TIMIPA-558764 format. One line per 2 residues: number of its first residue (from 1); for each residue x, y, z negated of C-alpha. Coordinates in steps of 0.1 Angstrom, whole numbers, plus 2048, in hexadecimal, padded with zeros to 3 digits. Layout:
BEGIN
NUM) X Y Z; ...
END
This chain:
BEGIN
1) 907 65B 6C8; 919 67A 6D2
3) 902 69B 6D6; 912 6A9 6F5
5) 90D 6CF 6F5; 905 6E2 717
7) 901 704 710; 914 71D 723
9) 92D 733 711; 928 754 71C
11) 94C 76A 71B; 949 78C 708
13) 94F 79E 729; 92F 78F 730
15) 91B 796 716; 923 7BD 717
17) 918 7B9 73E; 8F7 7AD 731
19) 8F6 7C9 715; 8FE 7E6 72D
21) 8EE 7D4 74B; 8CB 7D5 733
23) 8D4 7F2 727; 8D2 805 74C
25) 8B3 7F5 756; 8A5 805 73C
27) 8B3 827 746; 8A2 819 768
29) 882 815 75F; 87A 833 74A
31) 882 849 764; 86C 834 77E
33) 850 834 765; 854 856 755
35) 848 869 779; 825 858 777
37) 821 855 74F; 828 87F 757
39) 810 884 770; 7F6 86A 759
41) 7F7 885 73A; 7F8 8A3 74E
43) 7D7 896 75B; 7C9 894 737
45) 7D6 8B5 730; 7C3 8D9 727
47) 7D0 8EF 744; 7DB 908 733
49) 7F6 8F5 71B; 802 8E2 735
51) 806 900 749; 81A 90D 726
53) 82C 8EB 71F; 852 8EB 725
55) 860 8C9 726; 858 8A9 72D
57) 834 8A1 723; 837 884 717
59) 80C 883 708; 7ED 899 712
61) 7EA 8BA 70A; 7CB 8BB 6F2
63) 7B8 89D 701; 7A4 8AD 71F
65) 78A 89E 73A; 78A 8BC 74A
67) 79C 8B5 76F; 789 893 771
69) 766 8A5 76C; 76C 8BE 78B
71) 77C 8A6 7A5; 75E 88C 79C
73) 74D 8AC 7A4; 759 8AE 7C0
75) 745 89C 7DE; 769 897 7F8
77) 775 884 7DC; 75B 86B 7E1
79) 756 872 802; 77D 86E 80C
81) 77D 84C 7F3; 75F 83B 80B
83) 773 844 825; 78F 82D 81B
85) 785 816 80F; 773 815 832
87) 798 817 846; 7A3 7FB 829
89) 78D 7E5 82C; 783 7E0 854
91) 7A8 7ED 85B; 7B4 7CF 843
93) 7A0 7B4 852; 7AA 7C3 877
95) 7CC 7C0 866; 7CC 7A0 85E
97) 7B9 791 878; 7D2 79E 891
99) 7F5 79A 884; 7E3 773 877
101) 7DF 767 89F; 7FE 77B 8AD
103) 817 769 88C; 803 748 894
105) 80E 747 8BD; 831 753 8BB
107) 839 737 89C; 82F 71F 8AE
109) 850 710 8BF; 83B 703 8DF
111) 826 721 8EB; 837 72D 910
113) 852 74B 90C; 84B 74C 8E7
115) 874 75F 8E7; 864 777 901
117) 847 787 8F5; 85B 786 8D3
119) 86F 79C 8E5; 857 7B6 8F4
121) 844 7B5 8CF; 861 7BE 8BD
123) 869 7DC 8D7; 84E 7EE 8D1
125) 85F 7F1 8A8; 877 805 8B8
127) 866 818 8D3; 848 827 8D1
129) 831 83C 8EE; 834 85D 8D9
131) 81B 870 8C3; 80D 883 8E3
133) 807 863 8FA; 7F6 852 8DC
135) 7DF 874 8D0; 7D5 873 8F3
137) 7D2 84B 8FC; 7BE 854 8DA
139) 7A5 86C 8E8; 79F 85A 90D
141) 794 83E 8F7; 77A 858 8EB
143) 784 84E 8C4; 78D 86C 8BE
145) 779 87C 896; 774 856 88E
147) 77E 83D 870; 789 828 891
149) 7A8 844 899; 7B7 837 879
151) 7B1 812 878; 7B1 804 8A2
153) 7D7 816 8A6; 7EA 803 885
155) 7D9 7E5 88B; 7F2 7CF 88C
157) 817 7D5 880; 83A 7C7 890
159) 848 7C7 86E; 82E 7B2 85D
161) 823 79A 87A; 84C 792 878
163) 847 788 852; 82B 776 85D
165) 837 768 87A; 85B 75A 861
167) 83D 74A 845; 82C 733 862
169) 847 72C 870; 855 71E 853
171) 834 706 851; 83F 6E1 85A
173) 834 6DA 87C; 82A 6B9 874
175) 80E 6C2 864; 800 6D8 880
177) 806 6B6 897; 7F3 6A3 882
179) 7D7 6B7 87E; 7D4 6B9 8A6
181) 7D7 69A 8B0; 7B6 696 895
183) 7A7 6AC 8B4; 7AD 6CF 898
185) 7AF 6EB 8B7; 7C9 70C 8AB
187) 7B1 722 89C; 7A4 702 87F
189) 7CF 6F8 87E; 7D3 71F 878
191) 7B4 721 85F; 7B8 705 84B
193) 7D8 6F9 84B; 7EF 718 855
195) 7DF 737 841; 7DA 723 81E
197) 802 718 81F; 808 73D 826
199) 7F5 74B 806; 818 761 7F8
201) 81D 76C 81B; 801 77A 822
203) 7FB 785 7FF; 815 7A0 808
205) 80C 7A7 82B; 7EC 7B5 81F
207) 7FA 7C7 805; 80D 7D6 821
209) 7F0 7E2 837; 7DA 7E6 816
211) 7F5 7FE 809; 7FF 80E 828
213) 7D3 818 82D; 7D9 829 80E
215) 7F0 83E 80E; 7E6 847 837
217) 7DE 867 83C; 7F0 871 85C
219) 7DD 866 875; 7BE 873 865
221) 7CD 894 864; 7D3 88D 88D
223) 7B3 87C 898; 798 887 881
225) 788 8AE 87F; 765 8A8 86E
227) 771 8A9 847; 75A 891 83B
229) 76C 875 84F; 78A 87E 83A
231) 798 864 824; 7A6 86E 806
233) 7C9 86C 805; 7C6 88A 821
235) 7AF 899 80B; 7C8 892 7F3
237) 7E1 8A6 807; 7CA 8C2 808
239) 7D0 8C8 7E6; 7F1 8C1 7DA
241) 7FE 8D6 7F8; 7E5 8F0 803
243) 7D8 8F8 7E1; 7B3 8EE 7E9
245) 7A2 8EC 7C2; 794 90A 7C7
247) 773 8FD 7CA; 773 8DF 7B4
249) 77E 8FD 79B; 75E 911 7A6
251) 749 8ED 7A0; 749 8F6 77A
253) 74B 912 762; 770 919 762
255) 779 938 758; 78B 953 774
257) 7A7 94F 763; 7A8 92B 75A
259) 79E 922 77D; 7C9 91D 78B
261) 7CF 90E 767; 7B8 8F3 76E
263) 7BF 8ED 794; 7E4 8E1 785
265) 7D0 8C7 777; 7B8 8BC 792
267) 7D4 8B2 7A8; 7E7 899 78E
269) 7BF 88B 788; 7BF 888 7AA
271) 7E3 876 7AE; 7D6 861 791
273) 7B6 855 7A5; 7C2 851 7C6
275) 7E1 837 7B6; 7CC 822 79B
277) 7B9 809 7B6; 7DC 802 7C5
279) 7EE 7FA 7A4; 7CF 7E4 79B
281) 7D1 7D4 7B5; 7F6 7CC 7B7
283) 7F2 7B3 792; 7DC 79D 7A1
285) 7F8 790 7C0; 818 797 7AE
287) 820 772 7AD; 81E 76F 7D1
289) 830 78D 7D7; 853 784 7CD
291) 84F 760 7E5; 840 773 7FF
293) 856 78D 809; 879 773 804
295) 86C 761 822; 879 77E 841
297) 89C 779 82C; 89B 753 829
299) 890 746 850; 891 75D 866
END
């Protein structure tokens, strides 16, 4: 028997394109990775040597943990972590419950006024009540200076709900019909059929909400007046923008001449500590991310 060679021949032009494409992607990877690497190296560097350094920073200058020790001694950092975790846990739970319920209702074809409800909800993506009415609403509800003032206004995202609705709509109607013939309620259909078959979409939406809560600082700045309730990102903003590192530097035996230098390394250390948790979570749901994020592009 003759062996058939089914290998696709690649032309010279295609090879050249692949080489240039590979080199371009390597350059883009370096450009995007280096700023993070610079922050890591700076956070572990000696403050005086770092301030005197110019050019690219490829390795820590005289490895030092002073910035992290200072940060650990600041009670506001640990307190901010606790507040952020509180907002993340309760906010994410509320987000997912609200989003799943709304998405399930709008994804069912037999729901009365389905299209009208969808249009009304989508309308809120483009037009809102405005900052001042929202602030007055929070005040009148008695939520000022409470962590719920940060959680409740963002209880559901219209964009995330539409992504979730599209994912739920992709589940065959025959599964729901078979379950209801067996006596399953709508809640049971959602919990035992729709949600297990939409894990990719749910993982992506969950990541979107988690990142939004973790990075949120604006609502906290508006509604919180007690510093003990500040989330981590609002404290980070004070450190980076307002240069509020004096309390940290004074917590350790740091010379007056070294205080300004150490303050710079503290800023880098706080950035690392605030970013690492999200970076650690992403690999666990990365396999769902590509599939889930493409749902809205495949079926509207």
